[in-house]
C-alpha positions as CSV (number, residue, x, y, z in Angstrom):
1,M,109.7,85.3,138.8
2,S,109.9,88.7,139.1
3,K,106.5,89.9,138.3
4,D,103.2,88.4,136.7
5,R,103.7,89.1,133.3
6,S,100.3,87.9,132.1
7,Q,97.9,90.0,133.7
8,T,97.7,92.7,131.0
9,P,96.7,91.9,127.6
10,A,98.9,93.4,124.6
11,P,97.4,94.9,121.7
12,A,97.5,93.1,118.6
13,S,100.4,93.5,116.4
14,S,99.6,96.2,113.7
15,R,100.3,95.2,110.0
16,P,102.9,97.8,109.6
17,E,104.6,95.5,112.3
18,I,104.2,92.6,110.3
19,D,105.5,94.2,107.2
20,A,108.7,95.6,108.6
21,F,109.5,91.9,109.9
22,L,109.4,90.7,106.3
23,E,111.0,93.6,105.1
24,R,114.1,92.8,107.5
25,V,114.4,89.1,106.4
26,K,114.5,90.2,102.9
27,S,117.8,92.0,103.9
28,L,119.2,88.4,104.7
29,G,119.3,87.5,101.2
30,P,118.8,84.2,99.8
31,S,119.1,81.1,101.9
32,T,122.8,79.9,101.7
33,N,122.1,76.3,102.7
34,P,124.1,74.1,100.1
35,S,121.8,72.3,97.6
36,G,121.3,69.1,98.5
37,K,121.9,69.2,102.4
38,R,119.4,69.6,105.1
39,G,118.8,72.8,106.7
40,R,119.1,73.4,110.2
41,L,117.1,75.5,112.9
42,V,117.4,75.7,116.4
43,F,114.0,76.7,118.2
44,G,114.1,78.4,121.5
45,L,111.0,78.8,124.0
46,D,110.2,80.2,127.0
47,A,108.3,77.9,129.2
48,T,108.3,79.8,132.3
49,M,104.8,80.3,134.2
50,S,104.1,83.5,132.6
51,R,103.4,81.8,129.2
52,Q,100.9,79.1,130.8
53,P,97.7,80.8,129.5
54,T,98.6,80.7,126.2
55,W,101.0,77.4,125.9
56,D,98.7,75.2,124.2
57,S,97.9,77.8,121.4
58,A,101.7,78.4,121.1
59,C,102.6,74.9,120.9
60,A,100.0,74.1,118.1
61,L,101.2,77.3,115.9
62,Q,105.2,75.8,116.5
63,A,103.7,72.4,115.6
64,D,102.3,73.8,112.2
65,M,105.4,75.3,111.4
66,F,107.4,72.1,111.8
67,R,104.8,70.3,109.5
68,E,105.2,73.1,107.2
69,A,108.8,72.3,107.2
70,A,108.8,68.7,107.0
71,A,106.4,68.9,103.8
72,I,109.3,70.4,102.2
73,G,111.4,67.7,103.6
74,G,114.6,69.7,104.1
75,L,114.7,71.0,107.8
76,D,115.8,69.5,110.9
77,I,114.8,71.2,114.1
78,Q,116.3,71.0,117.7
79,L,114.2,72.4,120.5
80,V,115.6,74.2,123.1
81,Y,113.6,75.5,126.2
82,F,114.1,76.8,129.6
83,R,112.0,77.4,132.9
84,S,112.4,77.4,136.7
85,L,115.8,78.9,137.7
86,T,118.3,77.0,136.0
87,E,116.7,74.2,133.7
88,C,117.4,74.7,130.2
89,R,117.2,71.7,128.0
90,A,117.9,70.7,124.3
91,S,116.4,67.9,122.1
92,G,118.2,66.0,119.6
93,W,117.8,67.1,116.1
94,V,114.8,66.2,114.7
95,A,113.4,65.4,111.4
96,A,109.8,64.3,111.9
97,S,107.1,66.6,112.7
98,A,105.1,63.9,115.2
99,K,108.4,63.7,117.2
100,L,108.9,67.3,117.8
101,A,105.0,67.7,118.6
102,D,105.5,64.8,121.3
103,L,108.6,66.4,122.8
104,M,106.5,70.0,123.2
105,S,103.3,67.9,124.3
106,K,105.7,66.7,127.4
107,I,107.1,70.3,128.2
108,D,104.7,71.8,130.9
109,C,105.2,75.8,132.4
110,R,107.3,76.2,135.7
111,G,107.8,79.5,137.4
112,G,111.6,81.1,136.9
113,H,113.5,83.7,135.2
114,T,114.6,83.8,131.8
115,Q,117.6,82.0,130.3
116,I,117.8,83.1,126.9
117,R,121.5,83.9,126.7
118,K,122.2,80.1,127.3
119,V,119.5,79.8,124.3
120,L,121.8,81.9,122.2
121,R,125.2,80.4,123.5
122,H,123.9,77.0,122.5
123,A,122.9,78.2,119.0
124,R,126.5,79.2,118.8
125,E,128.1,76.2,119.8
126,E,125.7,74.1,117.7
127,H,126.8,75.9,114.8
128,G,130.4,75.6,115.6
129,K,129.7,71.5,114.8
130,Q,127.8,71.9,111.9
131,K,126.2,75.1,110.2
132,I,122.5,76.0,111.2
133,Q,120.5,78.4,109.2
134,A,118.8,80.4,111.7
135,L,117.6,80.4,115.8
136,V,114.1,81.2,116.3
137,F,113.0,82.1,119.7
138,V,109.5,82.7,121.2
139,G,109.2,84.2,124.7
140,D,107.1,87.2,126.7
141,A,110.3,88.6,128.9
142,M,113.8,89.3,129.7
143,E,115.3,89.3,132.8
144,E,119.2,89.2,132.3
145,P,121.7,91.8,131.7
146,I,120.9,93.0,128.3
147,D,124.8,93.3,127.6
148,D,125.1,89.8,127.8
149,L,122.6,88.9,125.7
150,C,124.0,91.3,122.8
151,V,127.5,90.1,123.1
152,T,126.4,86.3,122.1
153,A,123.8,88.3,119.4
154,G,126.7,90.1,118.0
155,E,128.9,86.5,117.8
156,L,125.8,84.9,116.0
157,G,125.8,87.8,113.3
158,L,129.2,87.6,112.5
159,L,128.7,83.6,112.0
160,G,126.2,84.2,109.7
161,V,123.4,82.8,112.3
162,P,120.3,85.2,112.4
163,V,118.2,85.4,115.3
164,F,114.0,85.7,114.9
165,M,112.7,86.9,118.0
166,F,109.0,86.7,118.6
167,Q,107.8,88.3,121.4
168,E,104.6,87.6,123.2
169,G,102.7,90.3,124.6
170,N,104.0,94.3,125.5
171,D,106.5,94.0,127.9
172,P,108.8,97.1,127.1
173,V,111.9,95.5,128.7
174,A,111.6,92.4,126.6
175,E,110.8,94.1,123.4
176,R,114.1,96.7,123.6
177,A,116.1,93.6,124.3
178,F,114.5,91.3,121.6
179,K,114.8,94.1,119.0
180,E,118.7,94.5,119.8
181,V,119.2,90.6,119.8
182,A,117.6,90.5,116.5
183,R,119.4,93.3,115.1
184,L,123.0,92.6,116.2
185,S,122.6,89.0,114.7
186,R,121.2,90.4,111.6
187,G,117.9,88.9,112.3
188,A,114.3,90.2,112.7
189,Y,111.8,91.1,115.4
190,C,108.2,90.5,115.6
191,R,105.5,91.1,118.4
192,F,102.4,89.2,118.7
193,D,99.5,88.1,121.2
194,T,96.6,85.6,121.1
195,G,94.7,87.9,118.4
196,S,97.5,87.9,116.1
197,A,98.3,84.0,116.4
198,K,97.1,83.2,112.7
199,E,99.9,85.9,111.7
200,L,102.4,84.4,113.7
201,G,101.8,81.0,112.4
202,D,101.9,82.1,108.8
203,L,105.3,84.1,109.9
204,L,106.8,80.8,111.4
205,R,106.0,78.4,108.4
206,A,107.4,81.0,105.9
207,V,110.8,81.3,108.0
208,A,110.9,77.5,108.3
209,A,110.2,77.1,104.5
210,Y,113.0,79.6,103.7
211,A,115.4,77.9,106.2
212,A,114.9,74.6,104.4
213,G,114.5,75.6,100.7
214,G,115.2,78.8,100.2
215,I,113.4,80.7,97.6
216,K,112.0,78.0,95.5
217,A,110.6,76.3,99.0
218,L,108.6,80.0,99.4
219,D,107.5,80.1,95.9
220,D,105.9,76.5,96.4
221,L,104.3,77.5,100.0
222,S,102.9,80.9,98.2
223,A,101.2,78.7,95.6
224,R,99.4,77.0,97.8
225,K,98.7,79.8,100.5
226,A,98.6,83.4,101.0
227,G,99.3,85.6,103.6
228,A,103.1,85.5,105.1
229,A,104.8,83.3,102.6
230,R,103.6,85.1,99.6
231,M,104.8,88.5,101.0
232,L,108.0,87.4,101.9
233,L,108.6,85.7,98.5
234,T,107.8,89.3,96.9
235,Q,110.1,90.9,99.3
236,L,112.9,88.6,98.7
237,R,112.7,88.9,94.9
238,S,112.5,92.6,94.9
C-alpha cells in the first residue's frame, strides 16, 4: 500500500455535510423501481489494510442497513469487495440479512491498492443484466487514475445508476475522486469517521429504504425513527 492511511484521525462530518448529502439525494427524484418488483443495490467495500481499525464497526453499520431493507421486504443486495493487489470478488444476490452478515464476517482486511473502478464496472455490467437502483461504496482512499473512474461513473450516470460514495476519514485525494464519481453518476457523497458512525448508519438505512420501496418506505421508516430518514423524506417531498 502506498501509505499508512489510518494514522491521522479525521474530524467528524459536520451537520452541513450531512444535509448537503441529503439535498443531493433529493435531486435524484422518487425511486423508479417498478411496483411489485424487488429493488437491487450493489454494495461495494474497500477491504484493504488501512480499514482494519474500524472494520468491525463498519460491518455492523452495513449489517444494520441491510436489516432495515430486509424489514421492508423489497431489496436484494450484492456485496462486492476488493483487497490485496488484484483480488476483487462479488457475492450472489442476497435477500436475507443473516446471509449478508455471514458473508461480511468472513472478510478480513489485507494490504493492497484500491480497485474502485472494478466495482464501478461490475455495477455497470450487473445493470446490463437487470436494472439496479443504486451502488453504495464505502472506502477511505483512492490510488487509481481518476480519469478511469470518471469514465465509468459517467456511464453509470447515463444509465440512471446513482453512486453513493461514503468516505471514511479525510484523505484529500480520495475526497476529490469520490465527489467526482458521485457527481458524474448523479449520486451523492458523504464523509464519516468513528465519531459520526451513527449518522452514517442512519444514512445507509435511509438509502436502503429508498432503494427498496421509494417514498412509502421512507415514510414508514421516519414514523419509527427520527434522523436521516425523516430528513430525507422531507427533502424528497419538498
